[in-house]
N, C-alpha and C positions, 0 to 999 in steps of 0.2 A: 336758536333759530331767529333769523332777522324778521323785522316787520314785513319786508317785501316778500320773503319766503312764506310767511304765514298768510299773507294776502293771496298769494298764488295757490297755496294748498287749500285754503278755506275761503274762497271769494264770497263776498256778500252779494245779495241781489242787485244792489246799485252798481257794484263792480262789474258784474256780468252784463248788465244793461249798457254800461259805458263802453265796455269792450266790444259788444256787438255793434253799437252805434259807430264806434271808431272804425270798425272793419267795413261797415256799409257806407260811411260818409263818402261822398264823391261818386257814388255808383247809382245815383238817382233812386235810392232805396227808400222804403217806407217801413216803419215799425208800428205795429198795432198791438196795443195792450187791451185785453178784455177782462173785466171784473164782473162777476156775478155774485149777488148777495154780499156786496162790499160793505165792510164796517170799518170806520176809522174813529179812533178815540181822540177827540179834539179837546185841548186844554180850555178850561172855563175862564181862566185869567192868564196873564203873562208873567206869573210868578213861578219860581222853581218848584214849589211843592203844592201846586194847584191840583184840584180834582179834574178828572176828564169825563167828558160825556160822549157816548157813542153816537155817531151819525151813520145812518144806514141808507144805502141806495138799493131800492128794489128794482132790479133790472140790470142793464148792461151799460157800462161806461166805456167808451172807446176813445183812446188818446192816440192821435196820429202825429208823427213827426216826419218831415221830409226835408231833405237838403236840396235847395233850389239853386245851388251855386253854379 
């Protein structure tokens, strides 16, 4: 199985988002992502084997992208 086939059979979330944006670009489309109780583990330092600390967002984060071409 090639890398391309694997990607098509088991796409990652970023692959899906990129594919959706590619289809909507040029159509005056807007993509909205909403996160509730969002937790991201942020590296404490910029070294490969660093510890991570959780950052928590209590509420909703909205990220909007729009193609204004």
